[in-house]
C-alpha positions as CSV (number, residue, x, y, z in Angstrom):
1,M,96.1,-27.3,-32.4
2,A,99.3,-28.6,-30.8
3,S,101.5,-25.9,-29.1
4,K,104.6,-24.8,-30.7
5,V,107.9,-24.4,-28.8
6,T,109.6,-21.1,-29.1
7,V,113.0,-20.0,-27.6
8,S,114.4,-16.6,-27.5
9,G,117.0,-15.3,-30.0
10,S,119.8,-15.5,-27.3
11,E,118.9,-19.1,-26.6
12,A,118.7,-20.2,-30.1
13,A,122.1,-18.7,-30.7
14,R,123.4,-20.5,-27.6
15,R,122.0,-23.9,-28.9
16,L,123.5,-23.3,-32.3
17,S,126.9,-22.6,-30.8
18,L,126.8,-25.8,-28.5
19,K,125.0,-28.3,-30.6
20,R,128.1,-29.8,-32.3
21,G,130.1,-30.0,-29.0
22,Y,127.3,-31.7,-27.0
23,A,126.7,-34.2,-29.9
24,R,130.2,-35.2,-29.8
25,E,130.5,-35.3,-26.1
26,V,127.5,-37.5,-25.6
27,V,128.9,-40.1,-28.1
28,S,132.3,-40.0,-26.5
29,L,130.7,-40.5,-23.1
30,A,128.6,-43.4,-24.4
31,R,131.8,-44.9,-25.8
32,K,133.2,-45.0,-22.3
33,K,130.1,-46.7,-20.9
34,H,129.9,-49.3,-23.7
35,A,127.6,-52.4,-23.2
36,N,129.0,-55.8,-22.9
37,V,126.4,-57.5,-25.3
38,R,127.5,-60.9,-24.7
39,N,126.9,-60.7,-20.9
40,I,123.6,-59.0,-21.4
41,M,122.4,-61.7,-23.9
42,L,123.6,-64.5,-21.6
43,K,121.7,-63.0,-18.7
44,I,118.5,-62.4,-20.5
45,R,118.5,-66.0,-21.8
46,E,118.2,-67.1,-18.1
47,I,114.5,-66.0,-18.3
48,R,112.2,-68.4,-16.6
49,P,108.4,-68.8,-16.1
50,G,107.2,-67.1,-13.0
51,L,106.8,-63.5,-11.9
52,K,109.3,-63.5,-9.1
53,A,111.8,-64.9,-11.5
54,R,111.3,-62.3,-14.0
55,I,111.4,-59.4,-11.5
56,R,114.7,-60.6,-10.3
57,L,116.1,-61.0,-13.7
58,A,115.1,-57.5,-14.7
59,K,116.9,-56.0,-11.7
60,Q,120.0,-58.0,-12.5
61,I,120.0,-56.8,-16.0
62,K,119.5,-53.1,-15.0
63,K,122.9,-53.3,-13.2
64,L,124.9,-54.4,-16.3
65,P,127.1,-51.8,-18.0
66,G,125.5,-50.0,-20.9
67,V,121.9,-51.1,-20.0
68,I,119.6,-48.0,-19.8
69,T,116.6,-49.9,-18.7
70,G,115.4,-53.2,-17.6
71,S,111.7,-54.3,-17.0
72,H,109.2,-57.1,-16.7
73,S,105.6,-57.7,-17.5
74,S,102.9,-60.0,-16.1
75,S,102.5,-61.5,-19.6
76,G,105.8,-63.4,-19.3
77,T,108.3,-61.0,-20.8
78,V,111.6,-59.2,-19.7
79,R,112.6,-56.2,-21.7
80,A,116.1,-54.8,-21.7
81,V,117.5,-51.8,-23.6
82,Y,121.2,-51.4,-24.1
83,R,123.4,-48.8,-25.8
84,E,126.5,-49.1,-27.9
85,V,128.6,-46.7,-30.0
86,V,129.2,-48.5,-33.5
87,G,130.4,-47.8,-37.0
88,M,127.3,-48.0,-39.0
89,Q,127.4,-48.8,-42.7
90,T,124.5,-47.7,-44.8
91,Q,124.0,-49.9,-48.0
92,H,121.6,-50.0,-50.9
93,E,121.4,-53.0,-53.0
94,E,124.6,-54.4,-51.5
95,Q,126.6,-51.2,-52.3
96,E,128.0,-49.1,-49.4
97,L,126.7,-45.6,-49.3
98,F,128.4,-44.1,-46.3
99,A,129.8,-45.1,-42.9
100,E,129.7,-43.1,-39.6
101,D,129.7,-43.5,-35.9
102,V,126.3,-43.8,-34.3
103,L,124.5,-44.4,-31.0
104,L,122.8,-47.8,-31.3
105,Y,120.2,-48.7,-28.9
106,S,118.8,-52.3,-28.9
107,A,115.6,-53.4,-27.2
108,V,115.5,-57.0,-26.3
109,F,112.3,-58.8,-25.5
110,A,112.6,-62.2,-24.0
111,E,109.4,-64.4,-23.3
112,S,109.1,-67.5,-21.3
113,T,106.1,-69.3,-20.6
114,R,105.2,-73.0,-19.9
115,T,105.0,-73.8,-23.6
116,K,107.7,-71.5,-25.4
117,R,110.5,-69.3,-25.1
118,S,111.3,-66.5,-27.7
119,L,113.6,-63.6,-28.2
120,H,112.8,-60.4,-30.2
121,I,115.2,-57.5,-30.9
122,A,114.4,-54.1,-32.4
123,R,116.9,-51.2,-32.8
124,V,117.2,-47.4,-33.3
125,S,120.3,-45.5,-34.2
126,L,121.0,-41.8,-33.6
127,N,123.8,-40.1,-35.6
128,Y,125.6,-36.8,-34.8
129,H,123.4,-34.8,-37.1
130,A,120.1,-36.0,-35.5
131,I,121.4,-35.1,-32.1
132,E,122.5,-31.7,-33.2
133,R,119.1,-31.1,-34.8
134,L,117.3,-32.1,-31.5
135,I,119.4,-29.5,-29.5
136,E,118.8,-26.8,-32.3
137,R,115.1,-27.4,-32.9
138,S,113.7,-28.3,-29.6
139,D,113.7,-27.2,-25.9
140,C,115.4,-30.2,-24.6
141,E,117.7,-29.6,-21.5
142,I,121.3,-29.5,-22.4
143,G,123.8,-29.9,-19.6
144,P,125.6,-32.5,-17.6
145,G,122.8,-35.2,-17.9
146,F,122.5,-34.9,-21.7
147,L,123.5,-38.6,-22.3
148,E,120.7,-39.8,-19.9
149,L,118.2,-37.5,-21.8
150,I,119.2,-39.2,-25.0
151,D,118.8,-42.6,-23.4
152,Q,115.3,-41.8,-22.3
153,E,114.4,-40.5,-25.7
154,A,115.8,-43.6,-27.4
155,N,113.7,-45.7,-25.1
156,H,110.6,-43.6,-26.0
157,I,111.3,-44.2,-29.7
158,L,111.6,-48.0,-29.2
159,K,108.4,-48.0,-27.3
160,E,106.7,-46.1,-30.2
161,L,108.0,-48.6,-32.7
162,A,106.7,-51.5,-30.6
163,R,103.3,-49.7,-30.7
164,D,103.6,-49.5,-34.4
165,V,102.5,-45.9,-34.5
166,S,105.0,-44.5,-37.0
167,I,103.9,-41.9,-39.7
168,T,104.8,-42.9,-43.4
169,H,105.2,-40.4,-46.1
170,N,107.0,-40.7,-49.4
171,E,108.9,-43.8,-48.3
172,D,110.2,-42.1,-45.2
173,E,109.3,-42.9,-41.6
174,F,108.5,-40.5,-38.7
175,I,108.2,-41.2,-35.0
176,R,106.8,-38.7,-32.5
177,S,109.3,-37.4,-30.1
178,S,108.6,-36.8,-26.4
179,Y,109.6,-33.3,-27.4
180,C,107.8,-31.0,-29.8
181,G,108.6,-32.7,-33.1
182,V,109.3,-35.9,-34.9
183,W,112.3,-38.1,-35.7
184,A,112.7,-38.8,-39.4
185,G,114.4,-41.6,-40.9
186,S,113.9,-45.0,-42.5
187,M,113.1,-48.5,-41.3
188,D,116.0,-50.8,-42.3
189,A,117.2,-54.3,-41.1
190,S,120.5,-55.2,-39.2
191,R,122.3,-58.4,-39.3
192,P,122.3,-60.4,-36.0
193,D,125.3,-59.6,-33.9
194,P,127.7,-62.5,-33.0
195,E,126.9,-61.9,-29.3
196,W,123.2,-62.8,-29.9
197,F,124.1,-66.4,-30.3
198,V,121.8,-66.7,-33.4
199,G,122.6,-67.9,-37.0
200,E,122.9,-65.7,-40.1
201,E,119.8,-67.5,-41.3
202,D,117.9,-66.0,-38.5
203,Q,115.5,-63.1,-39.2
204,K,117.3,-59.7,-39.3
205,A,116.5,-57.2,-36.5
206,P,114.4,-54.2,-37.6
207,I,116.1,-50.8,-37.1
208,F,114.9,-47.3,-37.3
209,S,117.7,-45.4,-38.8
210,I,117.1,-41.7,-37.7
211,R,118.4,-39.0,-40.0
212,T,117.2,-35.9,-38.3
213,F,114.8,-34.2,-35.9
214,L,112.1,-32.0,-37.3
215,S,110.1,-29.4,-35.4
216,P,106.6,-28.6,-36.5
217,D,108.0,-25.8,-38.9
218,E,110.2,-28.3,-40.8
219,M,107.4,-30.9,-41.2
220,H,105.6,-31.7,-44.4
221,P,101.9,-30.8,-44.1
222,Y,100.8,-34.4,-44.1
223,V,103.4,-35.4,-41.4
224,W,102.3,-32.4,-39.4
225,M,98.7,-33.3,-39.5
226,K,99.3,-36.8,-38.4
227,W,101.6,-35.7,-35.7
228,N,99.2,-32.9,-34.5
229,D,96.3,-35.4,-34.4
230,A,98.2,-37.7,-32.0
231,V,99.3,-34.7,-29.8
232,V,95.7,-33.5,-29.6
233,L,94.4,-37.1,-28.8
234,K,97.0,-37.5,-26.1
235,A,96.1,-34.1,-24.5
236,A,92.4,-35.0,-24.6
237,K,93.1,-38.1,-22.5
């Protein structure tokens, strides 16, 4: 059985008192370190076949503002993840439901081989509420490096999405966190940004819109069972 994270009463109270301030501070700090999406996309489109070229390109991309990670693979791809703060509109059947500021992370996969070049983008959004619940319901470290912690967690979520290991229950999606719990939300689609240099007719980018963070106590039994199975399997390895 998966272990459960417990915190003392005083620590729980401290987290409750700090969660709103930290959530707003991390978004404010991210806004000051905003990505220049146009420059990032222009740079990643420079991908060429050849391992040395991909290594060099990944290093250059990592240095761009707002980029939280850049990497290459032997299979011919370069991956970059960049962060923005945007006003997100949630719609249903073309009707706007609500709008809010969110942290938006985009993972860009560029591939170049002798026969083809391709670009794929996937996204994840984190709102204030989700960040507050992570602070409240997990043992994540809160302090001066909290934005970097959120960046690392977003990168983890994007990797989980790429692995296609989400949990689906009652039309909701759940992604295992690197902390003791899951992220709950929905799989949606976002229109291409102008800086991507693609047409409106191009396929929309999948986006995991996170609503909240759930510790084991808040999970539905089915979600808990699937989450726990994966935790036990990982521990066995």
